C-alpha positions in Angstrom: -96.9 -34.7 74.8 -99.6 -33.6 77.2 -97.4 -30.9 78.7 -98.1 -28.9 75.6 -101.6 -28.2 76.9 -100.1 -26.3 79.7 -99.1 -23.8 77.0 -102.0 -21.4 76.9 -101.5 -20.3 73.3 -101.2 -23.9 72.0 -104.3 -24.9 73.9 -106.3 -22.1 72.4 -105.0 -22.8 68.9 -105.5 -26.5 69.3 -109.1 -26.2 70.6 -110.3 -23.6 68.2 -108.8 -25.4 65.2 -110.3 -28.7 66.4 -113.8 -27.3 66.4 -113.2 -25.6 63.0 -111.9 -28.9 61.5 -115.0 -30.7 62.7 -117.0 -28.1 60.8 -114.8 -28.5 57.7 -115.2 -32.3 57.9 -119.0 -31.9 58.0 -118.8 -29.6 55.0 -116.7 -32.1 53.0 -119.1 -35.0 53.5 -122.2 -32.8 53.1 -121.2 -31.0 49.9 -120.7 -33.9 47.4 -123.7 -35.9 48.9 -125.9 -32.8 48.6 -124.9 -32.2 44.9 -125.2 -35.9 43.9 -128.6 -36.2 45.7 -130.0 -33.1 44.3 -128.8 -33.4 40.7 -128.1 -37.2 40.3 -125.3 -36.1 37.9 -121.8 -37.5 38.1 -120.8 -34.5 35.9 -122.1 -32.0 38.5 -120.3 -34.0 41.2 -117.1 -33.7 39.2 -117.6 -30.0 38.6 -118.0 -29.5 42.4 -114.8 -31.4 43.1 -113.0 -29.4 40.5 -114.2 -26.2 42.2 -112.9 -27.4 45.5 -109.4 -28.2 44.1 -108.7 -25.3 41.7 -108.0 -22.6 44.3 -105.2 -24.7 45.8 -103.0 -23.4 42.9 -103.2 -19.9 44.6 -101.0 -21.4 47.4 -98.1 -20.9 45.0 -98.2 -17.2 45.8 -100.4 -16.9 49.0 -97.4 -17.9 51.2 -95.5 -14.8 50.1 -98.2 -12.5 51.3 -98.6 -14.5 54.5 -94.9 -13.9 55.2 -95.6 -10.1 54.9 -98.7 -10.2 57.1 -99.4 -11.0 60.7 -100.0 -14.8 60.9 -102.6 -14.5 63.6 -104.3 -11.6 61.8 -104.3 -13.6 58.5 -106.0 -16.5 60.3 -108.6 -14.3 61.9 -109.3 -12.5 58.6 -109.5 -15.7 56.6 -112.0 -17.4 59.0 -114.1 -14.2 59.3 -114.5 -14.2 55.5 -115.2 -18.0 55.4 -117.8 -17.5 58.1 -119.7 -15.1 55.8 -119.3 -17.3 52.8 -120.5 -20.4 54.7 -123.6 -18.5 55.8 -124.3 -17.5 52.2 -123.9 -21.1 51.1 -126.4 -22.1 53.7 -129.0 -19.6 52.4 -128.4 -20.5 48.7 -128.7 -24.3 49.3 -131.6 -24.0 51.8 -133.7 -22.0 49.3 -132.6 -24.2 46.3 -130.5 -21.6 44.6 -128.7 -22.2 41.3 -126.1 -25.0 41.3 -123.6 -22.5 39.8 -124.0 -20.1 42.8 -123.0 -23.0 45.0 -120.0 -23.7 42.8 -118.9 -20.0 43.0 -119.2 -20.0 46.8 -117.2 -23.2 47.1 -114.5 -21.6 44.9 -114.3 -18.6 47.2 -114.3 -20.7 50.4 -111.4 -22.7 49.1 -109.5 -19.7 47.8 -109.6 -17.9 51.2 -108.4 -21.2 52.8 -105.2 -21.0 50.8 -104.2 -18.0 52.9 -105.3 -19.6 56.2 -103.3 -22.8 55.8 -99.8 -21.5 55.5 -100.4 -19.0 58.3 -101.6 -21.9 60.5 -98.6 -24.0 59.7 -96.2 -21.1 60.6 -98.1 -20.4 63.9 -97.3 -23.7 65.6 -93.5 -23.2 65.8 -94.1 -19.7 67.0 -95.9 -20.9 70.1 -94.1 -24.1 71.1 -90.5 -24.8 71.9 -88.3 -26.5 69.3 -88.0 -29.7 71.3 -91.8 -30.0 71.6 -92.3 -29.5 67.8 -92.5 -33.2 66.8 -95.1 -33.8 69.6 -97.1 -30.7 68.5 -97.1 -31.9 64.9 -98.2 -35.4 66.0 -101.0 -33.9 68.2 -102.0 -31.6 65.3 -102.2 -34.6 62.9 -104.2 -36.6 65.4 -106.5 -33.6 66.1 -107.2 -33.2 62.4 -108.0 -36.9 62.1 -110.2 -37.0 65.2 -112.1 -34.0 63.8 -112.4 -35.8 60.5 -113.7 -38.9 62.4 -116.4 -36.9 64.3 -117.3 -34.9 61.2 -117.5 -38.0 58.9 -119.4 -40.3 61.2 -121.5 -37.5 62.8 -122.0 -35.9 59.4 -123.3 -39.2 57.9 -125.7 -39.5 60.8 -126.9 -35.9 60.6 -127.4 -36.1 56.9 -129.8 -38.9 57.3 -131.7 -37.0 60.1 -131.4 -33.4 58.9 -130.2 -31.9 55.6 -127.0 -30.7 54.1 -127.7 -26.9 54.3 -127.9 -27.2 58.1 -124.4 -28.7 58.1 -123.2 -25.8 56.0 -124.6 -23.5 58.7 -122.8 -25.4 61.4 -119.6 -25.2 59.4 -120.0 -21.4 59.4 -120.5 -21.3 63.2 -117.3 -23.3 63.7 -115.4 -20.6 61.9 -116.8 -18.1 64.5 -115.3 -20.4 67.2 -112.0 -20.3 65.5 -112.0 -16.5 65.3 -112.9 -16.3 69.0 -110.1 -18.6 70.1 -107.5 -16.9 67.9 -108.5 -13.5 69.4 -107.2 -14.7 72.8 -103.8 -15.9 71.5 -100.9 -13.7 72.3 -97.8 -14.4 70.3 -94.8 -12.3 69.4 -94.2 -12.7 65.7 -90.8 -12.1 64.2 -90.4 -8.6 62.6 -89.8 -8.7 58.9 -86.5 -7.1 57.9 -87.3 -4.8 55.1 -84.5 -3.8 52.8 -86.2 -1.2 50.6 -89.4 -2.1 48.9 -89.3 -5.9 48.6 -90.9 -7.4 45.5 -93.5 -10.1 45.9 -92.0 -11.8 42.8 -88.5 -11.7 44.4 -89.8 -13.2 47.7 -91.6 -15.9 45.8 -88.4 -16.6 43.9 -86.4 -16.9 47.2 -88.9 -19.5 48.4 -88.6 -21.4 45.1 -84.8 -21.1 45.3 -84.8 -22.9 48.7 -87.0 -25.7 47.3 -84.9 -26.3 44.2 -81.7 -26.2 46.3 -82.5 -29.6 47.7 -82.8 -32.6 45.4 -84.7 -34.5 48.1 -87.3 -31.7 48.5 -87.7 -31.7 44.7 -88.2 -35.4 44.7 -90.8 -35.2 47.4 -92.6 -32.4 45.6 -92.6 -34.3 42.3 -94.0 -37.4 44.1 -96.7 -35.3 45.7 -97.7 -33.9 42.3 -98.1 -37.3 40.9 -99.9 -38.7 44.0 -102.3 -35.7 44.1 -103.1 -36.1 40.4 -103.9 -39.8 41.0 -106.0 -39.4 44.2 -107.5 -36.0 43.4 -111.0 -37.4 42.7 -111.0 -40.0 45.4 -113.6 -38.4 47.6 -116.2 -37.8 44.8 -115.6 -41.3 43.4 -116.0 -42.8 46.9 -119.3 -40.9 47.3 -120.6 -42.4 44.0 -119.2 -45.9 45.1 -121.1 -45.8 48.4 -124.3 -44.5 46.9 -124.1 -46.8 43.9 -122.4 -50.3 44.1 -122.6 -50.4 47.9 -126.2 -49.2 48.0 -125.6 -47.4 51.2 -126.9 -44.2 52.6 -125.2 -41.1 54.0 -124.3 -43.0 57.2 -122.4 -45.5 55.1 -120.4 -42.6 53.5 -119.7 -41.3 57.0 -118.6 -44.8 58.1 -116.0 -45.1 55.4 -114.7 -41.6 56.0 -114.7 -42.2 59.7 -112.7 -45.4 59.3 -110.1 -43.5 57.3 -110.0 -40.9 60.1 -109.4 -43.6 62.8 -106.4 -44.7 60.8 -105.1 -41.1 60.6 -105.4 -40.9 64.4 -103.4 -44.1 64.8 -100.9 -42.9 62.3 -100.4 -39.7 64.2 -99.9 -41.6 67.4 -97.3 -43.9 65.7 -95.5 -41.0 64.0 -92.8 -40.6 66.7 -92.0 -44.3 66.9 -91.9 -44.7 63.1 -89.7 -41.7 62.4 -87.2 -42.8 65.0 -86.9 -46.3 63.4 -87.5 -45.6 59.7 -85.9 -43.1 57.3 -88.1 -40.4 55.7 -87.5 -41.9 52.2 -88.7 -45.4 53.3 -91.6 -43.9 55.2 -92.9 -42.0 52.1 -92.3 -45.0 49.8 -94.1 -47.4 52.0 -97.0 -45.1 52.8 -97.7 -44.2 49.2 -97.4 -47.8 47.9 -99.5 -49.2 50.7 -102.2 -46.6 50.1 -102.3 -47.5 46.4 -102.5 -51.2 47.0 -105.3 -50.8 49.6 -107.3 -48.5 47.2 -107.2 -51.2 44.5 -108.5 -53.8 46.9 -111.4 -51.4 47.9 -112.5 -51.4 44.3 -112.4 -55.2 44.2 -114.6 -55.7 47.3 -118.0 -53.9 47.1 -118.7 -54.4 50.7 -119.2 -51.5 53.1 -117.5 -53.1 56.2 -114.6 -54.5 54.3 -114.0 -51.2 52.6 -114.2 -49.4 55.9 -111.5 -51.6 57.3 -109.3 -51.1 54.2 -109.7 -47.4 54.4 -108.7 -47.5 58.1 -105.4 -49.1 57.1 -105.0 -46.5 54.4 -105.5 -43.8 57.0 -102.7 -45.1 59.1 -100.3 -44.9 56.2 -101.4 -41.4 55.4 -101.2 -40.2 59.0 -97.6 -41.3 59.3 -96.4 -40.0 56.0 -98.2 -36.6 56.3 -96.9 -36.1 59.8 -93.3 -37.1 58.8 -93.4 -34.5 56.0 -94.7 -31.8 58.3 -92.0 -32.4 60.9 -89.3 -32.4 58.2 -90.5 -29.1 56.8 -90.6 -27.4 60.2 -87.1 -28.4 61.1 -85.5 -27.6 57.7 -87.2 -24.4 56.6 -86.1 -21.1 58.3 -88.7 -19.3 60.3 -88.8 -16.1 58.2 -89.4 -18.1 55.0 -91.9 -20.7 56.3 -95.0 -18.9 55.0 -93.8 -18.5 51.4 -92.1 -22.0 51.3 -95.1 -23.8 52.9 -97.5 -21.9 50.5 -95.3 -22.7 47.5 -94.9 -26.4 48.5 -98.6 -26.7 49.1 -99.3 -25.0 45.8 -96.9 -27.1 43.9 -98.1 -30.3 45.4 -101.7 -29.4 44.6 -101.0 -28.1 41.1 -102.0 -31.4 39.6 -105.1 -31.8 41.7 -107.5 -29.8 39.4 -106.1 -31.7 36.4 -106.6 -35.0 38.2 -110.1 -34.0 39.3 -111.0 -33.0 35.7 -109.5 -36.2 34.3 -111.0 -38.8 36.7 -114.2 -36.8 37.2 -114.7 -36.9 33.4 -113.8 -40.6 33.2 -116.3 -41.3 36.1 -119.1 -40.6 33.6 -117.9 -43.4 31.3 -115.8 -46.0 33.2 -116.8 -48.4 36.0 -115.9 -47.0 39.5 -113.7 -50.1 40.3 -111.6 -49.4 37.2 -111.2 -45.8 38.3 -110.0 -47.0 41.8 -107.4 -49.1 40.0 -106.2 -46.3 37.7 -105.9 -43.8 40.6 -104.1 -46.3 42.8 -101.6 -47.2 40.1 -100.5 -43.6 39.8 -100.2 -43.4 43.6 -98.0 -46.5 43.6 -95.8 -45.0 40.9 -95.4 -41.9 43.1 -94.2 -44.0 46.0 -91.8 -46.0 43.8 -90.2 -42.8 42.7 -88.3 -42.8 46.0 -86.3 -45.7 44.7 -84.6 -43.3 42.3 -80.9 -42.7 43.2 -81.5 -39.2 44.6 -79.3 -38.3 47.6 -81.0 -37.3 50.8 -79.5 -33.9 51.3 -81.9 -32.6 54.0 -79.3 -32.8 56.8 -76.8 -30.8 54.8 -79.4 -28.3 53.8 -80.4 -27.8 57.4 -76.8 -27.2 58.4 -76.2 -24.8 55.5 -79.3 -22.7 56.3 -78.4 -22.6 60.0 -74.9 -21.3 59.1 -76.4 -18.7 56.8 -78.9 -17.5 59.4 -76.1 -17.3 62.0 -73.9 -15.3 59.6 -76.7 -12.9 58.8 -77.5 -12.4 62.5 -73.9 -11.7 63.4 -73.6 -9.3 60.5 
């Protein structure tokens, strides 16, 4: 695994994205705490969460454009724009600008991120060898979780000492670090084979065609839609839970988020062992059902330390299932189509997130928080149980078919 760091391009990408992810994690803990502390309104908290989730739908089409563009250039451009937006957010929040200006900037930040994410996903297999891909994905998953841990625990501490606008400023500076590291990466990207003027709609349809070609990928996407609907509002409800029934401060919120991140790190470390011993279907079923059951228990025990322990276990389950999905996608989807397929898959899986955010964010105003934990978790458990449906695992055949078609096209 550690031989990957002898790869200059991977080391640059890994280090730059790690710093940027720390900034993102600080932003994610600071934003809902800032809104709830400033307004005291669960409705405003729900609006903020909705603004964060809505741009994810753009991922349905962003991947098509990413396939046309330079992946490295897309990442640099996206993070440059996000740097500017984060600085604007700092000034608006620091000088007590309108809440709706903050919502607008959050919308733009998340929208630009829908272009960065598929480009980042495609970049990894361009800079590492195929046999190192599972290790690279595991490291990437653990890096994300470690950054979340630092951001959550550090963010909770910093929020008690400083204020949220300064964390927005730090987030902007981490985008600058990401741009700098990407500037030193040298990677040969595959040239797009243009046959006349290719239509964006046709390219999007080709990505969708690959997705619907596999019943297993359709099942995974459907389960992700259901799970994302159920857990969409988890972060904002957890914020209200920590500040309300747990009577904790920002450090308490950071502690719960940090515990989840520790679990994610362990899940990433265990990924290789689990995927060698357990099928993808059973991994996804177990991970989603376990996450749901643990979430229900969180709502039954209004104790900060117990809840932190439960969220650590939830993080392990999430780390394993997310890493398993990422490795599957990298090995099945052809290189030339990864941008549009990843973007479409991400867009489809997050399609239900704004609806879930609006539904549970609205219910948060009227229902007890422990009831909301139960409702969210029940939907997550149902998404896991969907893998008991008699759908044939056709991923191996799909991989072989796509390999044959690629070979045929290259020989022709």
